[in-house]
Every structure is written in structure tokens, then in C-alpha cells.
MOPAC internal coordinates of N, CA, C and O (Angstrom, degrees):
PM7 1SCF
backbone

  N    0.0000 0     0.00 0     0.00 0    0    0    0
  C    1.4563 1     0.00 0     0.00 0    1    0    0
  C    1.4827 1   108.68 1     0.00 0    2    1    0
  O    1.2310 1   120.30 1   -61.97 1    3    2    1
  N    1.2286 1   117.04 1   118.03 1    3    2    1
  C    1.5160 1   122.12 1  -177.94 1    5    3    2
  C    1.5563 1   109.07 1  -103.99 1    6    5    3
  O    1.2310 1   123.76 1   -74.54 1    7    6    5
  N    1.2786 1   110.39 1   105.46 1    7    6    5
  C    1.4637 1   117.65 1   178.81 1    9    7    6
  C    1.5187 1   108.97 1  -115.74 1   10    9    7
  O    1.2310 1   121.35 1   -48.08 1   11   10    9
  N    1.3316 1   115.03 1   131.92 1   11   10    9
  C    1.4720 1   115.88 1   175.96 1   13   11   10
  C    1.5329 1   106.21 1   -94.58 1   14   13   11
  O    1.2310 1   120.00 1   -77.39 1   15   14   13
  N    1.2966 1   117.61 1   102.61 1   15   14   13
  C    1.4212 1   126.43 1   179.16 1   17   15   14
  C    1.5943 1   110.29 1    62.57 1   18   17   15
  O    1.2310 1   121.43 1  -168.87 1   19   18   17
  N    1.3423 1   114.86 1    11.13 1   19   18   17
  C    1.4339 1   119.97 1   178.86 1   21   19   18
  C    1.4451 1   115.57 1    69.71 1   22   21   19
  O    1.2310 1   121.98 1  -164.65 1   23   22   21
  N    1.3497 1   113.81 1    15.35 1   23   22   21
  C    1.4943 1   121.00 1  -179.54 1   25   23   22
  C    1.4781 1   116.90 1   -91.24 1   26   25   23
  O    1.2310 1   116.32 1   -66.07 1   27   26   25
  N    1.3217 1   124.59 1   113.93 1   27   26   25
  C    1.3802 1   123.23 1   179.58 1   29   27   26
  C    1.5129 1   111.23 1   -71.29 1   30   29   27
  O    1.2310 1   121.10 1   -36.90 1   31   30   29
  N    1.3972 1   115.50 1   143.10 1   31   30   29
  C    1.4299 1   116.72 1   178.91 1   33   31   30
  C    1.4714 1   109.37 1  -126.35 1   34   33   31
  O    1.2310 1   122.96 1   -32.25 1   35   34   33
  N    1.3464 1   111.94 1   147.75 1   35   34   33
  C    1.5256 1   119.57 1  -176.11 1   37   35   34
  C    1.5846 1   108.31 1   -63.15 1   38   37   35
  O    1.2310 1   123.33 1   -48.46 1   39   38   37
  N    1.2342 1   111.22 1   131.54 1   39   38   37
  C    1.5782 1   120.20 1  -178.61 1   41   39   38
  C    1.5171 1   111.37 1    94.35 1   42   41   39
  O    1.2310 1   119.16 1   176.12 1   43   42   41
  N    1.3025 1   119.21 1    -3.88 1   43   42   41
  C    1.4532 1   120.83 1   178.26 1   45   43   42
  C    1.4835 1   114.97 1   -73.61 1   46   45   43
  O    1.2310 1   119.83 1   -40.23 1   47   46   45
  N    1.2796 1   117.92 1   139.77 1   47   46   45
  C    1.4437 1   123.39 1  -179.21 1   49   47   46
  C    1.5614 1   107.74 1   -88.24 1   50   49   47
  O    1.2310 1   120.49 1   -45.86 1   51   50   49
  N    1.3199 1   116.67 1   134.14 1   51   50   49
  C    1.4567 1   121.77 1  -176.74 1   53   51   50
  C    1.5307 1   108.76 1  -128.44 1   54   53   51
  O    1.2310 1   120.32 1   -26.34 1   55   54   53
  N    1.3538 1   116.99 1   153.66 1   55   54   53
  C    1.3803 1   121.41 1   169.55 1   57   55   54
  C    1.5391 1   110.46 1  -105.83 1   58   57   55
  O    1.2310 1   120.07 1   -49.68 1   59   58   57
  N    1.3684 1   117.48 1   130.32 1   59   58   57
  C    1.3871 1   119.77 1  -176.76 1   61   59   58
  C    1.5770 1   109.68 1   -81.98 1   62   61   59
  O    1.2310 1   120.62 1   -50.42 1   63   62   61
  N    1.2667 1   116.41 1   129.58 1   63   62   61
  C    1.4545 1   122.13 1  -175.57 1   65   63   62
  C    1.4737 1   113.99 1   -98.30 1   66   65   63
  O    1.2310 1   120.01 1   144.41 1   67   66   65
  N    1.3266 1   117.59 1   -35.59 1   67   66   65
  C    1.4577 1   121.83 1  -173.92 1   69   67   66
  C    1.5310 1   111.24 1  -121.78 1   70   69   67
  O    1.2310 1   120.14 1   -26.96 1   71   70   69
  N    1.2994 1   117.34 1   153.04 1   71   70   69
  C    1.4503 1   122.57 1   173.22 1   73   71   70
  C    1.4840 1   114.47 1    99.67 1   74   73   71
  O    1.2310 1   120.27 1    10.85 1   75   74   73
  N    1.2873 1   117.09 1  -169.15 1   75   74   73
  C    1.5203 1   119.85 1  -176.14 1   77   75   74
  C    1.5045 1   113.43 1   -67.85 1   78   77   75
  O    1.2310 1   120.69 1   154.04 1   79   78   77
  N    1.3332 1   116.30 1   -25.96 1   79   78   77
  C    1.4052 1   119.13 1  -177.03 1   81   79   78
  C    1.5380 1   112.72 1  -101.20 1   82   81   79
  O    1.2310 1   119.34 1  -156.85 1   83   82   81
  N    1.2931 1   118.87 1    23.15 1   83   82   81
  C    1.4601 1   125.99 1   178.96 1   85   83   82
  C    1.4952 1   112.02 1   -53.17 1   86   85   83
  O    1.2310 1   120.01 1   -47.89 1   87   86   85
  N    1.3228 1   117.58 1   132.11 1   87   86   85
  C    1.4691 1   120.12 1   178.47 1   89   87   86
  C    1.5119 1   114.41 1    95.81 1   90   89   87
  O    1.2310 1   121.34 1   165.82 1   91   90   89
  N    1.2956 1   115.04 1   -14.18 1   91   90   89
  C    1.5250 1   119.52 1   179.64 1   93   91   90
  C    1.5114 1   110.28 1   -91.19 1   94   93   91
  O    1.2310 1   122.46 1   -18.43 1   95   94   93
  N    1.3582 1   112.89 1   161.57 1   95   94   93
  C    1.4315 1   121.03 1   178.55 1   97   95   94
  C    1.5387 1   110.45 1  -101.18 1   98   97   95
  O    1.2310 1   119.74 1   -28.74 1   99   98   97
  N    1.3283 1   118.11 1   151.26 1   99   98   97
  C    1.4326 1   125.01 1   177.48 1  101   99   98
  C    1.4551 1   110.59 1  -152.49 1  102  101   99
  O    1.2310 1   119.35 1   -11.25 1  103  102  101
  N    1.3231 1   118.85 1   168.75 1  103  102  101
  C    1.4324 1   122.50 1  -178.66 1  105  103  102
  C    1.5218 1   110.29 1  -120.96 1  106  105  103
  O    1.2310 1   120.76 1   -43.08 1  107  106  105
  N    1.3312 1   116.15 1   136.92 1  107  106  105
  C    1.4943 1   120.17 1   178.34 1  109  107  106
  C    1.5011 1   107.48 1   -71.94 1  110  109  107
  O    1.2310 1   120.67 1   -54.93 1  111  110  109
  N    1.3863 1   116.32 1   125.07 1  111  110  109
  C    1.4419 1   117.95 1   177.35 1  113  111  110
  C    1.5074 1   109.25 1  -111.80 1  114  113  111
  O    1.2310 1   119.24 1   170.90 1  115  114  113
  N    1.3255 1   119.06 1    -9.10 1  115  114  113
  C    1.5066 1   120.68 1   176.57 1  117  115  114
  C    1.4877 1   107.33 1  -164.27 1  118  117  115
  O    1.2310 1   121.52 1   -34.54 1  119  118  117
  N    1.3190 1   114.69 1   145.46 1  119  118  117
  C    1.4681 1   123.29 1   173.73 1  121  119  118
  C    1.5321 1   106.89 1  -107.09 1  122  121  119
  O    1.2310 1   119.38 1   -65.23 1  123  122  121
  N    1.3952 1   118.78 1   114.77 1  123  122  121
  C    1.3948 1   123.65 1  -179.08 1  125  123  122
  C    1.5060 1   113.84 1   -75.08 1  126  125  123
  O    1.2310 1   122.30 1   125.53 1  127  126  125
  N    1.3143 1   113.19 1   -54.47 1  127  126  125
  C    1.5372 1   121.27 1   174.06 1  129  127  126
  C    1.5144 1   108.09 1  -152.92 1  130  129  127
  O    1.2310 1   121.36 1    20.87 1  131  130  129
  N    1.3364 1   115.01 1  -159.13 1  131  130  129
  C    1.4757 1   117.68 1  -175.66 1  133  131  130
  C    1.5023 1   112.26 1   -76.91 1  134  133  131
  O    1.2310 1   120.20 1   178.94 1  135  134  133
  N    1.3343 1   117.21 1    -1.06 1  135  134  133
  C    1.4732 1   121.19 1  -174.53 1  137  135  134
  C    1.5089 1   114.27 1  -121.10 1  138  137  135
  O    1.2310 1   119.51 1   154.17 1  139  138  137
  N    1.3579 1   118.54 1   -25.83 1  139  138  137
  C    1.4609 1   122.00 1  -175.37 1  141  139  138
  C    1.4591 1   113.94 1  -126.54 1  142  141  139
  O    1.2310 1   120.09 1   -31.87 1  143  142  141
  N    1.3237 1   117.42 1   148.13 1  143  142  141
  C    1.4794 1   125.15 1   170.31 1  145  143  142
  C    1.4530 1   113.13 1  -131.94 1  146  145  143
  O    1.2310 1   120.15 1   -14.89 1  147  146  145
  N    1.3072 1   117.33 1   165.11 1  147  146  145
  C    1.4789 1   121.65 1   176.90 1  149  147  146
  C    1.5170 1   104.66 1  -106.76 1  150  149  147
  O    1.2310 1   120.80 1   -45.71 1  151  150  149
  N    1.3339 1   116.08 1   134.29 1  151  150  149
  C    1.4959 1   120.17 1  -179.30 1  153  151  150
  C    1.5013 1   107.81 1  -120.93 1  154  153  151
  O    1.2310 1   122.18 1   -31.55 1  155  154  153
  N    1.3520 1   113.43 1   148.45 1  155  154  153
  C    1.4652 1   118.74 1   169.63 1  157  155  154
  C    1.5601 1   107.87 1  -145.89 1  158  157  155
  O    1.2310 1   122.27 1   -23.85 1  159  158  157
  N    1.3426 1   113.26 1   156.15 1  159  158  157
  C    1.4287 1   117.15 1  -177.78 1  161  159  158
  C    1.5871 1   109.43 1  -122.74 1  162  161  159
  O    1.2310 1   119.99 1   165.49 1  163  162  161
  N    1.3174 1   117.62 1   -14.51 1  163  162  161
  C    1.5158 1   119.70 1  -178.36 1  165  163  162
  C    1.4492 1   115.22 1    94.37 1  166  165  163
  O    1.2310 1   121.35 1   160.91 1  167  166  165
  N    1.4104 1   115.03 1   -19.09 1  167  166  165
  C    1.4602 1   117.83 1  -179.11 1  169  167  166
  C    1.5427 1   108.41 1  -107.72 1  170  169  167
  O    1.2310 1   121.63 1    96.72 1  171  170  169
  N    1.3283 1   114.48 1   -83.28 1  171  170  169
  C    1.4914 1   119.31 1  -178.32 1  173  171  170
  C    1.5833 1   109.19 1   -72.22 1  174  173  171
  O    1.2310 1   120.96 1   134.76 1  175  174  173
  N    1.2687 1   115.78 1   -45.24 1  175  174  173
  C    1.4697 1   120.88 1   177.20 1  177  175  174
  C    1.4570 1   109.70 1  -102.80 1  178  177  175
  O    1.2310 1   119.76 1   -79.27 1  179  178  177
  N    1.3833 1   118.07 1   100.73 1  179  178  177
  C    1.4288 1   124.37 1  -176.95 1  181  179  178
  C    1.5575 1   109.45 1   -80.56 1  182  181  179
  O    1.2310 1   121.50 1   -13.91 1  183  182  181
  N    1.3232 1   114.73 1   166.09 1  183  182  181
  C    1.4824 1   118.35 1   179.50 1  185  183  182
  C    1.5041 1   112.70 1   -60.29 1  186  185  183
  O    1.2310 1   121.80 1   143.67 1  187  186  185
  N    1.3212 1   114.16 1   -36.33 1  187  186  185
  C    1.5612 1   118.82 1  -177.44 1  189  187  186
  C    1.5443 1   112.60 1   -72.36 1  190  189  187
  O    1.2310 1   118.87 1   159.98 1  191  190  189
  N    1.3866 1   119.75 1   -20.02 1  191  190  189
  C    1.4453 1   121.64 1  -178.75 1  193  191  190
  C    1.5622 1   107.12 1  -135.46 1  194  193  191
  O    1.2310 1   121.44 1  -109.14 1  195  194  193
  N    1.3134 1   114.85 1    70.86 1  195  194  193
  C    1.5124 1   118.46 1   179.30 1  197  195  194
  C    1.5334 1   111.59 1   -72.00 1  198  197  195
  O    1.2310 1   122.40 1   -15.05 1  199  198  197
  N    1.3535 1   113.00 1   164.95 1  199  198  197
  C    1.3870 1   119.37 1  -179.62 1  201  199  198
  C    1.5452 1   107.07 1  -100.16 1  202  201  199
  O    1.2310 1   121.02 1   -49.31 1  203  202  201
  N    1.3385 1   115.65 1   130.69 1  203  202  201
  C    1.4338 1   120.98 1   174.17 1  205  203  202
  C    1.5187 1   108.65 1   -85.40 1  206  205  203
  O    1.2310 1   119.78 1   -58.83 1  207  206  205
  N    1.3952 1   118.02 1   121.17 1  207  206  205
  C    1.3472 1   122.05 1  -174.70 1  209  207  206
  C    1.5543 1   114.44 1  -130.60 1  210  209  207
  O    1.2310 1   120.91 1   -38.31 1  211  210  209
  N    1.2702 1   115.87 1   141.69 1  211  210  209
  C    1.4438 1   121.93 1   178.20 1  213  211  210
  C    1.4897 1   111.07 1   -72.52 1  214  213  211
  O    1.2310 1   117.11 1   -42.87 1  215  214  213
  N    1.3032 1   123.11 1   137.13 1  215  214  213
  C    1.4455 1   126.77 1  -178.98 1  217  215  214
  C    1.5946 1   112.36 1   -59.44 1  218  217  215
  O    1.2310 1   121.23 1   152.25 1  219  218  217
  N    1.3376 1   115.25 1   -27.75 1  219  218  217
  C    1.4948 1   119.11 1   175.82 1  221  219  218
  C    1.4796 1   112.80 1   -69.70 1  222  221  219
  O    1.2310 1   119.20 1   163.29 1  223  222  221
  N    1.3082 1   119.14 1   -16.71 1  223  222  221
  C    1.4555 1   124.43 1  -174.98 1  225  223  222
  C    1.5374 1   112.83 1  -100.81 1  226  225  223
  O    1.2310 1   120.21 1  -174.78 1  227  226  225
  N    1.3009 1   117.20 1     5.22 1  227  226  225
  C    1.4931 1   118.93 1   176.58 1  229  227  226
  C    1.5261 1   109.89 1  -132.25 1  230  229  227
  O    1.2310 1   121.00 1   -16.57 1  231  230  229
  N    1.2894 1   115.70 1   163.43 1  231  230  229
  C    1.4481 1   124.38 1   177.35 1  233  231  230
  C    1.5312 1   108.65 1  -115.40 1  234  233  231
  O    1.2310 1   121.03 1   -65.80 1  235  234  233
  N    1.3464 1   115.64 1   114.20 1  235  234  233
  C    1.5419 1   120.97 1  -177.06 1  237  235  234
  C    1.5450 1   103.07 1   -76.94 1  238  237  235
  O    1.2310 1   122.32 1   -55.53 1  239  238  237
  N    1.2834 1   113.16 1   124.47 1  239  238  237
  C    1.4602 1   121.96 1   177.65 1  241  239  238
  C    1.6072 1   105.06 1  -100.90 1  242  241  239
  O    1.2310 1   123.14 1   -31.38 1  243  242  241
  N    1.3409 1   111.58 1   148.62 1  243  242  241
  C    1.4567 1   117.99 1  -173.20 1  245  243  242
  C    1.5599 1   106.86 1   -84.62 1  246  245  243
  O    1.2310 1   120.78 1  -117.03 1  247  246  245
  N    1.2660 1   116.11 1    62.97 1  247  246  245
  C    1.4807 1   120.64 1   179.91 1  249  247  246
  C    1.5357 1   109.51 1  -148.98 1  250  249  247
  O    1.2310 1   119.92 1   -60.87 1  251  250  249
  N    1.2809 1   117.75 1   119.13 1  251  250  249
  C    1.4799 1   123.16 1   174.85 1  253  251  250
  C    1.5647 1   108.37 1  -109.78 1  254  253  251
  O    1.2310 1   122.10 1   -52.04 1  255  254  253
  N    1.3524 1   113.59 1   127.96 1  255  254  253
  C    1.4633 1   117.70 1   173.17 1  257  255  254
  C    1.5037 1   109.66 1   -76.73 1  258  257  255
  O    1.2310 1   119.51 1   -63.63 1  259  258  257
  N    1.3050 1   118.54 1   116.37 1  259  258  257
  C    1.4776 1   119.43 1  -176.64 1  261  259  258
  C    1.5221 1   109.42 1   -70.81 1  262  261  259
  O    1.2310 1   118.27 1   149.14 1  263  262  261
  N    1.3429 1   120.89 1   -30.86 1  263  262  261
  C    1.4863 1   121.29 1  -178.85 1  265  263  262
  C    1.5589 1   108.80 1   -63.71 1  266  265  263
  O    1.2310 1   122.71 1   131.51 1  267  266  265
  N    1.3836 1   112.41 1   -48.49 1  267  266  265
  C    1.4308 1   115.11 1  -176.05 1  269  267  266
  C    1.5480 1   111.26 1   -68.54 1  270  269  267
  O    1.2310 1   119.87 1   138.21 1  271  270  269
  N    1.3372 1   117.84 1   -41.79 1  271  270  269
  C    1.4335 1   122.57 1  -177.32 1  273  271  270
  C    1.5645 1   110.31 1   -62.56 1  274  273  271
  O    1.2310 1   121.56 1   136.14 1  275  274  273
  N    1.3140 1   114.62 1   -43.86 1  275  274  273
  C    1.5046 1   118.36 1  -179.43 1  277  275  274
  C    1.5584 1   110.28 1   -66.67 1  278  277  275
  O    1.2310 1   120.80 1   137.92 1  279  278  277
  N    1.2970 1   116.07 1   -42.08 1  279  278  277
  C    1.4478 1   119.12 1  -178.94 1  281  279  278
  C    1.4975 1   111.37 1   -63.53 1  282  281  279
  O    1.2310 1   119.34 1   137.02 1  283  282  281
  N    1.3851 1   118.87 1   -42.98 1  283  282  281
  C    1.4837 1   123.54 1   178.38 1  285  283  282
  C    1.5011 1   111.73 1   -67.39 1  286  285  283
  O    1.2310 1   119.37 1   139.23 1  287  286  285
  N    1.3383 1   118.80 1   -40.77 1  287  286  285
  C    1.4663 1   120.96 1   179.54 1  289  287  286
  C    1.5358 1   113.01 1   -72.80 1  290  289  287
  O    1.2310 1   118.89 1   147.41 1  291  290  289
  N    1.3441 1   119.73 1   -32.59 1  291  290  289
  C    1.4348 1   124.01 1   178.46 1  293  291  290
  C    1.5168 1   112.36 1   -76.94 1  294  293  291
  O    1.2310 1   121.21 1   124.58 1  295  294  293
  N    1.3057 1   115.30 1   -55.42 1  295  294  293
  C    1.5031 1   118.14 1  -169.36 1  297  295  294
  C    1.6179 1   111.31 1  -109.64 1  298  297  295
  O    1.2310 1   120.29 1   167.72 1  299  298  297
  N    1.3083 1   117.06 1   -12.28 1  299  298  297
  C    1.4730 1   117.04 1  -178.27 1  301  299  298
  C    1.5563 1   113.53 1    80.88 1  302  301  299
  O    1.2310 1   121.50 1  -175.16 1  303  302  301
  N    1.3229 1   114.73 1     4.84 1  303  302  301
  C    1.4642 1   121.49 1  -179.97 1  305  303  302
  C    1.5149 1   109.83 1  -139.86 1  306  305  303
  O    1.2310 1   122.07 1   -17.96 1  307  306  305
  N    1.3454 1   113.64 1   162.04 1  307  306  305
  C    1.4890 1   118.48 1   173.43 1  309  307  306
  C    1.5659 1   108.94 1  -144.26 1  310  309  307
  O    1.2310 1   117.94 1   -35.99 1  311  310  309
  N    1.2380 1   121.53 1   144.01 1  311  310  309
  C    1.3887 1   120.35 1  -179.35 1  313  311  310
  C    1.6136 1   109.52 1   -80.43 1  314  313  311
  O    1.2310 1   122.82 1   -24.31 1  315  314  313
  N    1.3001 1   112.20 1   155.69 1  315  314  313
  C    1.5376 1   116.58 1   177.42 1  317  315  314
  C    1.5062 1   109.57 1   -67.34 1  318  317  315
  O    1.2310 1   120.00 1   145.15 1  319  318  317
  N    1.2391 1   117.60 1   -34.85 1  319  318  317
  C    1.5118 1   122.46 1   175.53 1  321  319  318
  C    1.5661 1   109.54 1   -58.51 1  322  321  319
  O    1.2310 1   119.51 1   135.24 1  323  322  321
  N    1.2618 1   118.54 1   -44.76 1  323  322  321
  C    1.4178 1   123.35 1  -177.30 1  325  323  322
  C    1.5433 1   110.24 1   -67.76 1  326  325  323
  O    1.2310 1   120.87 1   143.54 1  327  326  325
  N    1.3328 1   115.94 1   -36.46 1  327  326  325
  C    1.5320 1   123.44 1   170.09 1  329  327  326
  C    1.4213 1   113.10 1   -57.09 1  330  329  327
  O    1.2310 1   121.73 1   130.50 1  331  330  329
  N    1.3729 1   114.30 1   -49.50 1  331  330  329
  C    1.4982 1   119.15 1  -176.26 1  333  331  330
  C    1.4914 1   110.17 1   -69.54 1  334  333  331
  O    1.2310 1   119.48 1   144.39 1  335  334  333
  N    1.3785 1   118.60 1   -35.61 1  335  334  333
  C    1.4052 1   122.28 1   177.84 1  337  335  334
  C    1.4484 1   114.07 1   -65.29 1  338  337  335
  O    1.2310 1   119.44 1   137.09 1  339  338  337
  N    1.3901 1   118.68 1   -42.91 1  339  338  337
  C    1.4226 1   121.86 1   177.92 1  341  339  338
  C    1.5409 1   113.85 1   -65.32 1  342  341  339
  O    1.2310 1   121.16 1   139.89 1  343  342  341
  N    1.3846 1   115.39 1   -40.11 1  343  342  341
  C    1.4502 1   117.50 1   176.28 1  345  343  342
  C    1.5185 1   115.22 1   -66.70 1  346  345  343
  O    1.2310 1   121.29 1   142.24 1  347  346  345
  N    1.3657 1   115.13 1   -37.76 1  347  346  345
  C    1.5126 1   118.11 1   174.18 1  349  347  346
  C    1.4538 1   111.07 1   -63.45 1  350  349  347
  O    1.2310 1   119.37 1   136.01 1  351  350  349
  N    1.2864 1   118.81 1   -43.99 1  351  350  349
  C    1.4618 1   124.06 1   178.56 1  353  351  350
  C    1.5283 1   112.58 1   -59.38 1  354  353  351
  O    1.2310 1   121.34 1   138.12 1  355  354  353
  N    1.3081 1   115.05 1   -41.88 1  355  354  353
  C    1.4835 1   121.21 1   176.97 1  357  355  354
  C    1.4865 1   111.34 1   -66.68 1  358  357  355
  O    1.2310 1   119.43 1   133.08 1  359  358  357
  N    1.2966 1   118.70 1   -46.92 1  359  358  357
  C    1.5290 1   122.24 1  -177.22 1  361  359  358
  C    1.5330 1   109.30 1   -64.03 1  362  361  359
  O    1.2310 1   121.37 1   139.48 1  363  362  361
  N    1.4614 1   114.99 1   -40.52 1  363  362  361
  C    1.4475 1   118.30 1  -175.28 1  365  363  362
  C    1.5198 1   110.92 1   -72.79 1  366  365  363
  O    1.2310 1   119.70 1   142.26 1  367  366  365
  N    1.3462 1   118.19 1   -37.74 1  367  366  365
  C    1.4812 1   119.45 1  -174.29 1  369  367  366
  C    1.5298 1   112.66 1   -90.42 1  370  369  367
  O    1.2310 1   121.04 1   138.31 1  371  370  369
  N    1.3056 1   115.61 1   -41.69 1  371  370  369
  C    1.4969 1   117.14 1  -170.91 1  373  371  370
  C    1.5349 1   110.96 1   -94.78 1  374  373  371
  O    1.2310 1   118.60 1   131.04 1  375  374  373
  N    1.2829 1   120.27 1   -48.96 1  375  374  373
  C    1.4159 1   123.47 1  -171.73 1  377  375  374
  C    1.5185 1   112.93 1   -72.73 1  378  377  375
  O    1.2310 1   119.52 1   145.08 1  379  378  377
  N    1.3162 1   118.53 1   -34.92 1  379  378  377
  C    1.3766 1   119.09 1  -176.75 1  381  379  378
  C    1.5459 1   112.07 1   -80.92 1  382  381  379
  O    1.2310 1   118.93 1   165.63 1  383  382  381
  N    1.3277 1   119.64 1   -14.37 1  383  382  381
  C    1.4112 1   121.23 1   177.25 1  385  383  382
  C    1.5772 1   115.90 1   -71.97 1  386  385  383
  O    1.2310 1   120.10 1   180.00 1  387  386  385

């Protein structure tokens, strides 16, 4: 688990460790406080209804999607298609290697 100071960053890809969605990947779309983040994947968890998740229940991966991060920082929103694209790109490039 590669955590940079244990600080979650917007646009960072994470692996869910606990709960119904264990083993799946998602993207951090907001940091609530030092303990909770909001996750979305664009399919099951849309941007409009993100999952509130405890940081102890996710694994921070050392990969930030620049498309998602730029969209969230510039407009405050991101499309579900962009979330799906970023996760597909991550899984195809990083996970399969």
C-alpha cells in the first residue's frame, strides 16, 4: 500500500477492501475530513450518489487520474463517462501489467 503521508487526494484511484464492493476500484471525488472520503466509479456509484467510505476500508493506490482531477478542480463536477474511462484506463494499463 503506497500512501503519501496517508493523505487521500481528489482524483486518486483506490481499491475497496471492506463491504459489499470489496475488490472493486473507485475514484475519490471528495475528501470529507481526515477519516472519510466520497467514492464514485461512474457505473454502480454515480457522481450524483457517491459512497461515503472510511479511509481504513480502502487502499490508496499511487495513481491519480489527471482527467478526473482537472475536471473536478476546474468545474467542481465530473461526468460518469469520464469516471468509467479513467478506471478502464487504470485497469488496462496498471493492473494488467
